VOGU-3710 file (C-alpha; in Angstrom, 3 decimals, decimal comma):
1> mrqgnvednv> 247,775/110,104/182,296  249,362/109,456/178,926  247,607/110,723/175,834  245,346/108,370/173,922  241,786/107,968/172,823  238,929/108,305/175,319  238,487/104,579/175,797  242,186/104,055/176,566  242,256/107,038/178,950  239,245/105,732/180,856
11> kqtlellrnd> 240,896/102,314/181,177  243,952/103,978/182,712  241,682/105,746/185,198  239,939/102,530/186,177  243,232/100,719/186,688  244,179/103,382/189,232  240,852/103,838/191,030  239,307/100,375/191,107  240,098/97,858/193,817  240,555/94,399/192,302
21> nsvmelrilk> 237,288/93,393/190,626  235,061/95,661/192,687  231,779/96,806/191,170  231,335/100,409/189,985  228,286/102,215/188,693  228,629/104,241/185,488  226,046/107,021/185,401  225,323/109,547/182,659  222,766/112,223/183,488  220,340/114,155/181,281
31> tvegtvsgyf> 220,778/112,183/178,073  218,096/111,830/175,401  217,415/108,481/177,099  217,048/109,994/180,554  219,544/108,814/183,162  221,744/106,032/181,769  223,223/103,642/184,337  225,155/100,401/184,402  227,162/98,298/186,888  230,585/96,980/185,926
41> dkndplakaa> 233,226/94,682/187,359  235,242/94,741/184,125  237,180/97,737/182,803  236,816/97,198/179,056  233,005/97,318/178,779  232,846/100,276/181,182  235,393/102,241/179,150  233,630/101,384/175,912  230,228/102,423/177,275  231,616/105,703/178,641
51> ssydskvagi> 233,412/106,589/175,418  230,190/106,187/173,418  228,703/109,142/175,338  231,826/111,301/175,441  231,300/114,902/174,252  227,553/114,238/173,862  226,572/114,962/177,469  227,532/117,477/180,154  229,483/114,911/182,151  230,121/111,204/182,667
61> yttlnpvkds> 230,350/109,918/186,222  231,106/106,835/188,254  230,962/105,814/191,895  234,282/106,256/193,684  233,707/103,738/196,464  233,124/100,049/195,639  229,497/99,009/195,217  228,123/95,814/196,750  228,470/92,915/194,321  224,713/92,176/194,335
71> lltrsenhtt> 223,988/95,380/192,383  225,823/93,937/189,391  222,601/92,086/188,523  220,804/95,390/187,865  222,717/95,939/184,618  225,740/93,651/184,388  228,597/95,206/182,417  226,283/97,211/180,174  224,252/100,400/180,473  220,488/100,714/180,752
81> pyakratsdq> 218,611/103,821/179,531  215,865/105,475/181,571  217,359/103,975/184,731  214,938/104,173/187,641  217,376/103,202/190,387  220,845/104,395/191,223  223,385/103,499/193,874  222,421/104,661/197,360  224,704/105,086/200,374  223,639/101,735/201,803
91> diasrkwlpi> 224,733/100,030/198,558  228,400/100,919/199,143  230,639/98,152/200,509  233,289/100,393/202,116  234,963/103,801/201,795  238,241/103,827/199,861  238,664/107,533/199,034  238,477/110,926/200,676  237,367/113,113/197,728  238,161/116,843/197,732
101> dldpirrsgi> 236,548/118,830/194,919  237,703/122,401/194,238  235,322/124,156/191,873  235,599/127,747/190,630  232,688/129,951/191,702  230,582/130,801/188,648  227,020/130,536/187,422  225,704/126,990/187,191  225,618/125,154/183,889  228,699/126,783/182,301
111> sstdkehdaa> 232,363/125,848/181,983  235,113/127,732/183,806  237,372/130,300/182,198  241,131/129,711/182,087  241,531/132,246/184,903  238,963/130,460/187,076  240,497/127,100/186,215  243,968/128,332/187,192  242,636/129,738/190,497  241,464/126,255/191,436
121> lvlvreikqy> 244,925/124,868/190,613  246,590/127,426/192,896  244,294/126,484/195,779  244,621/122,737/195,288  248,407/123,102/195,591  247,993/125,037/198,846  245,765/122,296/200,274  248,166/119,546/199,243  251,035/121,475/200,827  249,029/121,732/204,046
131> fdgqgwsepi> 248,391/117,986/204,145  252,031/117,277/203,328  252,823/119,191/206,525  250,436/116,947/208,438  252,362/113,857/207,303  249,651/112,629/204,946  250,573/110,308/202,082  250,614/111,469/198,463  247,165/111,907/196,835  245,978/111,553/193,274
141> ladsgngfhl> 245,831/115,017/191,685  243,269/115,343/188,902  241,778/117,966/186,611  237,963/117,728/186,564  237,766/119,820/183,390  236,514/122,884/185,250  238,333/122,614/188,575  240,645/120,216/190,371  240,390/117,151/192,601  242,493/115,626/195,354
151> lyaidlpndd> 241,855/111,961/196,099  243,380/110,622/199,323  243,243/106,860/199,784  241,526/105,721/203,001  240,094/102,474/204,339  236,964/103,039/206,416  233,733/101,099/206,903  230,602/102,502/205,335  228,864/103,623/208,504  227,507/106,789/210,132
161> asrdlikkil> 230,770/107,479/211,981  232,784/107,466/208,734  230,255/109,700/207,006  230,317/112,192/209,880  234,123/112,182/209,951  234,474/112,928/206,230  231,699/115,515/206,377  233,458/117,344/209,180  236,818/117,262/207,347  235,269/118,801/204,228
171> elldfkfsne> 233,576/121,513/206,303  236,866/122,340/208,014  238,734/122,488/204,701  236,006/124,662/203,223  236,313/127,111/206,096  240,088/127,100/206,057  240,731/127,345/202,291  237,651/128,330/200,207  237,864/131,881/198,921  235,961/134,319/196,745
181> mvdidtttyn> 237,017/132,508/193,547  237,074/128,792/194,482  234,871/126,666/196,732  235,583/123,302/198,311  232,458/121,202/197,796  231,214/120,155/201,250  228,521/117,799/199,856  230,854/115,034/198,635  230,821/113,187/201,973  228,139/110,641/201,146
191> aariwklygt> 229,422/107,155/200,373  227,595/106,804/197,037  228,849/110,140/195,670  229,322/110,003/191,903  232,577/111,449/190,565  233,823/112,703/187,206  235,200/109,789/185,185  238,679/110,941/184,238  239,462/110,669/180,550  236,038/112,026/179,493
201> kackgdnted> 235,172/115,566/178,519  233,382/118,058/180,797  230,810/119,820/178,610  228,859/122,246/180,762  227,159/124,893/178,640  228,366/125,830/175,166  231,974/125,353/174,117  233,235/128,921/173,670  236,664/130,474/173,387  236,229/132,075/176,802
211> rphrysriik> 234,676/129,010/178,469  236,035/125,946/176,653  235,141/122,309/177,203  238,129/120,432/178,634  238,975/116,784/179,145  239,173/115,582/182,713  242,407/113,766/183,487  244,653/112,460/186,208  247,638/114,821/186,407  249,750/113,043/188,987
221> cpeeivgvtk> 249,523/109,714/190,743  252,011/108,318/193,282  253,886/105,191/192,268  252,423/103,468/195,316  249,062/104,568/196,686  249,298/104,606/200,496  246,249/105,301/202,595  245,739/108,063/205,143  245,079/106,394/208,485  241,940/106,827/210,535
231> eqlneltekl> 244,085/108,254/213,321  245,365/110,986/210,973  241,814/111,821/209,904  240,625/112,078/213,494  243,677/114,134/214,461  242,743/116,729/211,840  239,200/117,124/213,191  240,474/117,374/216,751  242,994/120,048/215,773  240,565/122,250/213,805
241> vlpikdvnqg> 237,332/123,638/215,263  234,723/125,597/213,369  233,597/128,953/214,778  230,351/129,119/216,706  227,236/128,964/214,555  224,695/130,247/217,088  225,346/133,847/218,129  222,043/134,173/219,984  223,337/133,173/223,409  221,341/133,745/226,591
251> qtvavtnsid> 219,164/136,827/226,698  221,498/139,218/224,807  222,963/139,496/221,351  226,343/141,040/220,582  225,886/143,547/217,772  228,726/145,364/215,974  226,957/147,019/213,069  229,409/149,918/213,205  232,345/147,622/212,348  233,085/146,187/208,907
261> vgtwlnekgi> 235,631/143,471/209,559  237,189/143,525/206,092  237,823/147,264/206,276  239,096/146,994/209,853  241,606/144,275/208,925  242,940/146,334/206,015  243,333/149,365/208,280  245,294/147,324/210,807  247,494/145,710/208,140  246,321/142,175/208,928
271> eiaaqgtwqt> 246,689/139,998/205,808  243,773/137,827/204,678  244,540/134,386/203,234  240,959/133,528/202,257  237,703/135,441/202,304  234,207/134,333/201,363  230,665/133,489/202,397  230,266/130,918/205,160  227,105/129,100/206,311  225,055/131,354/203,981
281> natkyvlktc> 224,658/134,056/206,653  228,221/135,065/207,489  231,456/136,297/205,946  234,672/134,538/206,940  238,212/135,920/206,962  240,999/133,338/207,288  244,244/135,114/208,224  247,687/134,386/206,772  249,345/134,848/210,154  247,786/134,575/213,590
291> pwngehtdrs> 247,577/138,107/215,078  247,851/136,678/218,608  250,912/134,484/217,860  253,061/135,236/214,801  254,458/131,676/214,766  251,070/130,340/213,648  251,284/130,644/209,875  249,063/127,701/208,907  245,790/129,617/208,388  244,775/128,801/211,942
301> ayivqfqngs> 243,393/132,270/212,795  240,008/133,447/211,615  237,304/136,104/212,007  233,639/135,590/211,110  231,060/138,357/210,831  227,395/137,324/210,850  224,548/139,106/209,105  223,367/140,792/212,291  226,850/142,233/212,794  227,998/139,792/215,470
311> iaagchhnsc> 231,624/138,720/215,273  233,442/135,516/216,220  237,245/135,338/216,169  239,878/132,860/217,266  242,786/130,565/216,450  242,798/126,773/216,256  245,976/126,349/218,297  245,581/125,464/221,971  247,910/128,262/223,002  245,375/130,738/221,535
321> sqsdwhslrk> 242,307/129,143/223,118  241,504/132,338/225,050  241,824/134,588/222,001  238,669/136,265/220,701  237,409/139,410/218,965  237,621/141,501/222,114  241,266/140,542/222,766  242,088/141,220/219,114  240,672/144,756/219,224  242,380/145,349/222,565
331> kfepdyspqe> 245,709/144,312/220,980  245,413/146,856/218,159  243,340/149,497/220,038  244,625/149,807/223,632  241,768/152,155/224,641  239,103/149,733/223,389  236,335/148,629/225,802  234,215/145,512/225,074  231,068/147,518/225,912  231,584/149,440/222,677
341> dsikrkptqa> 230,677/146,340/220,670  227,596/145,244/222,585  224,170/146,566/223,215  221,502/144,848/225,225  218,077/144,044/223,882  215,222/141,823/224,949  214,942/138,733/222,768  212,002/138,618/220,378  209,509/135,743/220,292  211,366/134,401/217,272
351> dtlirlgsst> 214,683/134,510/219,191  213,176/132,521/222,043  211,585/129,982/219,706  214,918/129,491/217,915  216,686/128,960/221,245  214,069/126,450/222,410  214,071/124,668/219,070  217,863/124,460/219,045  217,676/121,901/221,851  216,710/119,422/219,125
361> kffkndleea> 218,890/117,979/216,387  218,083/119,165/212,885  218,820/117,160/209,739  217,605/116,773/206,176  216,493/113,769/204,190  217,741/112,765/200,747  214,997/114,891/199,146  216,304/117,954/201,032  213,357/118,235/203,412  214,123/119,621/206,876
371> yaeikindht> 213,498/117,404/209,933  213,860/117,677/213,693  214,927/114,828/215,991  213,079/115,326/219,285  213,721/113,509/222,548  210,409/112,773/224,277  210,480/110,790/227,517  212,657/107,763/226,782  212,383/107,695/222,989  213,131/109,776/219,885
381> elwkvksrtf> 210,588/111,140/217,422  211,262/112,545/213,931  209,074/115,288/212,503  209,272/117,642/209,556  210,273/121,110/210,732  207,174/122,612/209,136  204,801/119,867/210,276  201,875/120,596/212,572  203,282/118,227/215,218  206,609/120,055/215,462
391> kmwltkkyfe> 204,844/123,435/215,599  202,654/122,187/218,467  205,687/120,859/220,329  207,487/124,185/219,929  204,382/126,120/220,973  204,153/123,967/224,099  207,808/124,621/224,976  207,301/128,379/224,505  204,170/128,440/226,636  205,843/126,442/229,416
401> etgqattsda> 208,678/129,005/229,562  206,768/132,274/229,072  203,152/131,481/229,917  202,190/133,207/226,662  201,175/132,237/223,135  203,426/132,979/220,203  202,357/134,854/217,107  202,181/133,126/213,739  204,767/135,566/212,294  207,293/134,730/215,020
411> mnqalgvmem> 206,689/131,020/214,546  207,181/131,263/210,775  210,396/133,265/211,239  211,758/130,734/213,708  210,803/127,754/211,531  212,550/129,388/208,577  215,776/129,679/210,580  215,488/126,081/211,820  214,839/124,870/208,293  218,019/126,669/207,221
421> mamfdgeehr> 219,948/124,989/210,058  218,727/121,584/208,906  219,519/122,224/205,260  223,004/123,713/205,634  224,299/122,506/209,000  222,444/119,243/209,507  223,413/115,734/208,517  221,629/113,922/205,730  219,584/110,798/206,433  217,552/108,821/203,954
431> lhlrvaeknd> 214,094/108,349/205,455  211,742/105,526/204,582  208,059/104,739/204,883  207,282/101,602/206,938  210,306/99,421/205,872  214,042/100,133/205,630  217,454/98,476/205,397  220,622/99,451/207,241  223,847/97,495/207,672  222,297/94,344/206,167
441> kyyydlansd> 219,443/94,403/208,685  215,789/95,017/207,846  213,603/97,311/209,922  209,830/97,705/210,124  208,222/100,777/211,669  205,483/99,808/214,138  204,412/103,483/213,950  203,292/103,438/217,583  203,533/106,289/220,063  206,853/104,968/221,431
451> wkvieitptg> 208,451/104,978/217,966  209,500/101,348/218,280  210,559/99,271/215,278  211,088/95,608/214,485  214,638/94,604/213,583  214,836/91,532/211,341  218,058/89,600/210,789  218,794/86,079/209,501  218,912/84,941/213,138  215,564/86,307/214,340
461> ceivenppil> 213,328/89,307/215,061  213,136/91,694/217,962  211,457/94,968/218,879  213,966/97,841/219,151  213,185/100,856/221,336  215,826/103,332/220,104  216,420/102,565/216,430  218,706/104,513/214,070  217,180/107,392/212,119  215,248/105,587/209,411
471> ftrnkntkaq> 211,547/106,368/209,216  209,150/109,144/208,395  205,390/109,135/208,976  202,392/110,999/207,643  198,751/111,574/208,546  197,648/108,242/207,080  200,217/106,142/208,965  198,617/103,893/211,591  200,233/101,844/214,347  200,809/98,125/213,814
481> vipdfdgdir> 199,891/95,576/216,478  202,630/94,106/218,652  203,438/90,937/216,722  203,463/87,399/218,073  206,712/86,033/216,679  205,532/82,483/217,416  202,510/83,011/215,145  201,615/81,615/211,734  201,084/83,701/208,597  198,908/80,929/207,133
491> lllkhvriks> 196,071/82,184/209,337  195,694/84,943/206,724  194,051/82,385/204,411  191,105/82,154/206,859  190,272/85,750/205,995  190,767/85,726/202,215  188,713/83,339/200,072  191,020/82,225/197,253  190,014/79,558/194,767  193,302/77,878/193,852
501> eddqillliy> 196,148/76,510/195,950  198,658/78,184/193,617  197,161/81,581/194,385  197,090/80,836/198,123  200,838/80,174/198,047  201,473/83,305/196,000  199,441/85,506/198,350  201,384/84,367/201,423  204,732/84,840/199,655  203,616/88,224/198,320
511> avaclipnip> 202,722/89,389/201,845  206,154/88,458/203,226  207,954/89,947/200,211  206,223/93,277/200,850  208,225/93,534/204,092  211,526/93,529/202,160  212,890/97,039/201,498  214,540/98,316/198,323  213,289/95,693/195,877  210,590/95,877/193,185
521> havlvfsgek> 207,255/94,626/194,494  204,562/92,879/192,511  201,171/94,547/192,076  198,407/92,557/193,780  195,212/92,479/191,689  192,034/90,999/193,190  189,069/90,163/190,964  185,844/88,307/191,481  182,097/88,586/191,221  179,959/90,577/193,617
531> gaakttsmrn> 179,988/89,103/197,097  183,561/87,771/196,876  184,699/90,112/199,705  187,317/91,822/197,518  187,253/94,997/199,598  187,439/93,178/202,935  190,225/90,891/201,709  192,318/93,808/200,498  191,727/95,718/203,731  192,885/92,714/205,777
541> irqvidpavr> 196,093/92,316/203,757  196,905/95,989/204,108  196,398/95,749/207,879  199,089/93,057/207,940  201,601/94,968/205,811  200,886/98,696/206,177  198,035/99,677/208,538  196,517/103,014/207,619  193,906/105,409/208,931  192,307/105,372/205,490
551> dlmtmpnsiq> 193,228/101,924/204,268  191,374/101,862/200,930  191,263/104,672/198,379  189,458/105,530/195,196  191,665/106,031/192,151  192,513/109,769/191,850  191,607/111,560/188,636  194,957/113,235/187,993  198,422/111,708/187,653  199,800/114,216/190,171
561> dlaislanny> 197,225/113,182/192,798  197,973/109,530/192,089  201,704/110,166/192,599  200,987/111,829/195,951  198,804/108,893/197,049  201,560/106,467/196,090  204,228/108,518/197,879  202,214/108,733/201,121  201,285/105,042/201,389  203,670/102,113/201,515
571> mpcfdnldnl> 200,862/99,797/200,364  198,417/102,005/198,457  195,195/100,044/197,880  192,716/101,215/195,235  189,222/99,837/195,602  186,503/98,913/193,098  188,153/99,904/189,791  186,580/99,563/186,359  189,564/100,467/184,175  192,975/102,128/184,150
581> saaksdmlci> 194,242/104,755/181,728  197,625/104,262/180,087  199,195/107,067/182,145  197,933/105,653/185,437  199,060/102,197/184,454  202,542/103,588/183,730  202,595/105,341/187,119  201,739/102,067/188,889  204,601/100,401/187,002  206,977/103,064/188,360
591> astgggfskr> 205,638/102,536/191,886  206,099/98,780/191,589  209,698/98,713/190,382  210,844/102,051/191,835  211,264/105,531/190,416  210,550/109,182/191,024  207,965/111,818/190,196  208,595/115,551/190,042  206,019/118,301/190,479  206,200/122,042/190,911
601> tlftdddetl> 206,342/123,133/194,538  203,220/124,991/195,616  203,428/128,788/195,467  206,748/128,774/193,568  207,693/129,262/189,945  210,629/126,902/189,524  211,127/124,820/192,695  210,458/121,101/192,365  209,017/118,698/194,895  210,443/115,231/194,316
611> lelqrcpaln> 208,434/112,143/195,235  210,347/108,888/195,540  208,244/105,852/194,714  208,864/102,179/195,453  205,670/100,785/196,829  203,429/97,701/197,040  200,321/98,794/195,082  197,136/96,715/195,195  193,961/96,946/193,086  190,591/95,249/192,974
621> ginvvvtrpd> 187,583/95,121/190,667  184,933/92,742/189,393  187,084/92,108/186,315  190,849/92,112/186,050  191,365/95,857/185,673  194,996/95,552/184,565  195,102/95,269/180,777  198,330/96,928/179,634  201,191/94,447/179,157  203,801/96,420/181,147
631> lmdrsipiel> 201,687/96,461/184,287  200,377/92,948/183,713  203,968/91,660/183,717  204,409/93,142/187,187  201,074/91,895/188,551  199,826/88,924/190,524  196,143/88,568/189,560  194,144/86,516/192,056  190,494/85,578/191,655  188,370/85,405/194,807
641> eriseedrke> 185,371/83,120/195,142  181,926/84,342/196,086  180,879/83,806/199,707  177,788/81,666/200,018  174,838/82,865/202,072  175,521/80,153/204,653  179,059/81,450/205,223  178,267/85,176/205,403  178,937/86,993/208,671  178,254/90,433/210,057
651> esvvrsefer> 180,955/93,043/209,496  181,685/93,355/213,224  182,229/89,590/213,517  184,571/89,538/210,520  186,635/92,396/211,982  186,732/90,821/215,424  187,961/87,468/214,099  190,650/89,117/212,005  191,885/91,328/214,863  192,180/88,227/217,027
661> dkpsivggaf> 194,430/86,500/214,468  196,307/89,606/213,354  199,221/89,513/215,901  199,884/85,896/214,943  199,722/86,649/211,202  202,046/89,654/211,475  204,530/87,929/213,769  204,530/84,816/211,594  205,319/86,937/208,526  208,402/88,444/210,193
671> qilskamaiy> 209,662/85,064/211,338  209,333/83,704/207,793  211,220/86,740/206,482  214,012/86,146/208,993  214,370/82,529/207,848  214,258/83,598/204,201  217,088/86,093/204,806  219,298/83,169/205,856  218,290/81,141/202,781  218,377/83,917/200,158
681> pdvkldklsr> 222,194/84,197/199,636  222,325/80,541/198,559  219,412/80,750/196,088  220,675/80,337/192,524  218,079/80,207/189,737  218,762/79,353/186,110  216,120/81,762/184,811  214,472/84,818/186,288  211,227/86,486/185,295  210,884/90,215/184,669
691> madftrwgfa> 210,295/90,617/188,439  213,685/89,045/189,104  214,068/90,177/192,737  210,566/88,977/193,624  211,246/85,622/191,951  214,465/84,942/193,838  213,063/86,164/197,148  209,854/84,211/196,520  211,913/81,029/196,189  213,639/81,721/199,520
701> iaeamgyege> 210,352/82,596/201,270  208,691/79,426/199,957  211,556/77,356/201,333  211,274/79,152/204,683  207,517/78,412/204,826  208,027/74,709/204,232  206,943/74,743/200,601  209,536/73,732/198,066  210,961/76,659/196,160  210,134/74,861/192,931
711> rfleayknnq> 206,491/74,800/194,031  206,529/78,590/194,181  208,187/78,856/190,760  205,487/76,608/189,298  202,706/78,638/190,929  204,240/81,919/189,809  204,743/80,663/186,249  201,107/79,555/186,070  200,039/82,951/187,367  202,231/84,753/184,832
721> nksneeaiss> 200,815/82,609/182,043  197,363/83,634/183,155  198,475/87,262/183,193  199,950/86,875/179,729  196,680/85,446/178,417  194,851/88,417/179,926  197,325/90,828/178,328  196,850/89,245/174,903  193,071/88,866/175,088  192,642/92,477/176,212
731> hpvaavival> 194,890/93,817/173,434  193,053/93,732/170,075  196,190/93,606/167,902  197,708/90,781/169,954  194,462/88,827/169,865  194,223/89,077/166,080  197,928/88,178/165,653  197,242/84,980/167,631  194,269/84,243/165,374  196,360/84,901/162,259
741> mrncnswtgs> 199,151/82,548/163,340  196,874/79,736/164,482  196,942/78,121/161,054  200,309/79,210/159,630  203,935/79,060/160,697  205,131/82,374/159,263  203,916/85,544/157,575  205,972/88,172/155,723  204,968/91,484/154,177  205,009/95,221/154,686
751> vaelltrldy> 203,555/96,739/157,828  200,791/98,275/155,699  199,989/94,842/154,226  199,907/93,371/157,734  197,387/96,000/158,813  195,150/95,083/155,881  195,428/91,386/156,775  194,673/92,091/160,428  191,578/94,098/159,450  190,404/91,030/157,545
761> eagreridtn> 191,193/88,612/160,404  189,446/90,888/162,906  186,302/90,750/160,778  186,442/86,949/160,709  186,864/86,829/164,471  184,182/89,494/165,005  186,511/91,905/166,746  185,358/95,512/166,574  187,965/97,585/164,728  186,066/100,815/165,317
771> vkswpkaahi> 187,443/101,139/168,851  190,091/103,855/169,216  192,700/101,330/170,325  192,667/99,672/166,894  195,488/101,044/164,659  194,315/103,086/161,683  197,765/103,475/160,094  200,920/101,395/159,649  203,097/103,455/162,010  200,474/103,079/164,761
781> lsrrlkevks> 200,482/99,314/164,165  204,256/99,327/164,771  203,659/100,898/168,173  200,900/98,457/169,013  203,086/95,498/168,120  205,896/96,795/170,292  203,546/96,992/173,286  202,952/93,218/173,251  206,193/91,867/171,791  207,189/90,074/175,012
791> nlkevgitfd> 203,660/88,748/175,557  203,471/87,251/172,067  206,880/85,680/172,556  205,572/83,922/175,675  202,954/82,139/173,543  205,404/81,213/170,787  205,061/84,103/168,354  207,982/86,335/167,379  208,250/89,130/164,854  210,903/91,365/163,372
801> irhggdakkv> 210,492/94,716/161,606  213,199/95,959/159,273  213,559/98,649/156,631  213,149/97,020/153,244  213,635/99,637/150,580  210,546/101,809/150,280  208,613/100,271/153,209  209,115/98,549/156,513  208,939/94,764/156,259  207,582/92,604/159,057
811> tikkvgsniv> 208,182/88,886/159,504  206,061/86,931/161,978  207,005/83,414/162,978  205,515/80,711/165,137  208,389/79,250/167,160  206,386/76,924/169,401  203,235/74,934/169,654  201,866/76,702/172,735  199,745/79,245/170,841  196,937/80,452/173,079
821> pfdqkkinlp> 193,571/79,313/171,658  191,537/82,275/170,485  188,512/82,838/172,678  186,409/85,829/171,748  184,612/85,781/175,097  187,865/86,602/176,887  188,504/89,762/174,887  188,398/92,837/177,123  188,792/95,763/174,729  189,053/99,355/175,989
831> sspeeielsp> 185,672/101,011/176,329  186,613/104,662/176,698  189,023/107,128/175,064  190,916/107,411/178,356  191,917/103,761/178,081  193,866/104,120/174,867  196,167/106,976/175,901  199,646/106,268/174,531  202,683/106,304/176,771  205,364/108,735/175,578
841> dydefsgw> 207,822/105,831/175,798  206,212/104,129/172,792  208,123/105,521/169,860  208,159/103,586/166,614  211,606/104,973/165,779  213,291/103,856/169,014  214,325/100,464/167,660  213,342/96,913/168,433
//
């Protein structure tokens, strides 16, 4: 890479790494604006955005593999602060690179020394030399700033087989080459792995003379980048085999506590090429020359000593397939007897439990939670390793074999080992609650005892008996009925009394949209007077989308409890609300559009439990309980009409009638979704609302249902206008601004002068300014204005705040004639201190 400024260097990198106009994500972590992310199909804006953060953050990263084009709409050729979504493995179009990351071993959060940096360079040259001997094409050699990278071009589909192949290659390289100074990162196998953006500076820790910050850069790139073939990749994995991981075979354990392998090798004059920790519980010794066959000089021979003293030894070459630790000792110690290394002991309860549990397949999810994949009868079940269900299954297996019960200590020991196996040896699968997407197909978990799911494609729906690993369940998950795919979702309207036709259309489209994974979902808000069956209506809708043991919940008191409720329910429904605090409103916004919540793990000091949230929240109350503009923008408020005495029915009759129609409603919803999937790619809209994904999908769903897409857009716009009116009328500052601008076209003055004028207007309109939500100072007014800027714009009012010498100046203009008439009766001001809690995001100095 030739020398130049950061922006030019990044452009050079992109010209080498990008394929045509493929989309890449730029991601900057831990900035003052949280995670910053953007999607780019053009080099110039990406390089400019990256250079603006250079030297200000620990590192700047990008996706190596091309991202699906549709993600460009998240943040097209610009970055977005406080990004709530990042590229996942399923968002990658294909795999174009095999990334090998050599990182010096040191404490986290600091840069490498020159000595550590040079050690990584020595090892990267050894690895390249090894691959040259295998006939591989030339890679890109790069300096990451702290270590070194090798990038080999490949061309593989983004599927499970490719992931497993690359994962195995990295594990083999780690075993063969990692040493006490430098590790090969074995976690870079996932398709959406972010990678150091060459040309930017690596700034881990402080920049010191001993541990300097360095610029990442491409050192060498072949004139023509030629890919390594799939056959060459497979040949490598067939040639190299990792040592055994389970030394607890049968009823005995080989123990060699009297032997220290490192000392023994030195005594025998056997040279070690690489030494280091392996699989967290063993020490590996990779030998320079095979002691069984001196012609094998390619690091093929190895010895591994486990924590309990057991030893595994061998050579990867077929001619040494019978070589082991016993034959090695016999070669150097002719009088050696294998009985010297082994003692017999009866397995403990924990040993037996580990052996029985090892018949399952262990893996981890993307939040690093350990799971077991259990074959039961003719289907597969997935359970957390530390769940009650898995413990009961393991207890049953132990009792069937021994006729005895196991102790709690033995069970805990065994579960700890199995959790370790899942975390360090298992594959990684992203698990979902109720809905998921894989390979452009949608899946819905029926949550029944056979673990069947519905597969939805643009050509139809079917029930699948052995689906891919996709879903997790919890105590509140309830089985869905077997759907009737010839049914009609419109039957749902028999069981929900909605006043307007617009809202009827929106409810049906909302229900189908809830079955779509990985998109923001609108918040359903039911309101209505007593006797409007709000609770029953919400319960019925949840039974269609996400049946639950406890289908309706009260709003938790704490934010942490609310986050847990949202994480454990795909459609969390909160019943009979009076109001929402600012913090809870913000949490519902996160759940609607997608985000995460972190809390301290129980009984630990510094471990975090991460909760991933992208849900379909629903609320109900006599009044519209959503008052904050951010949440109102994401909501679909629907008013229910009161049931007359003549139409009232007993609870048992209502339930019976709904259960009779439920298979038809559910099946009809999936058929509509299937049709909408075929329509969606061709939907092009001139304008999108804040809930852009819901708007475009809503258009496609309306077309699939036989409504015109434009009819949905009209209904949704009317609903949003109603929401906007609610947001303004429930916000005292917005309401008074509307009153102020009713009879003038513009107003200009300082923010302090505006506050004085608003106090006067509030008195004229009889709005109580003694409530805590009314601003008492100019800087608080700035915050309040920012909260409703978009809402005021919707009704034709804009404002601008600028520094004007000794005070901030505000200019308010009326840019349309659609000013909402002021109606004091509609004002819904906060009634308690909890209501007016400020979000930490509202900062008057953050710009407009």
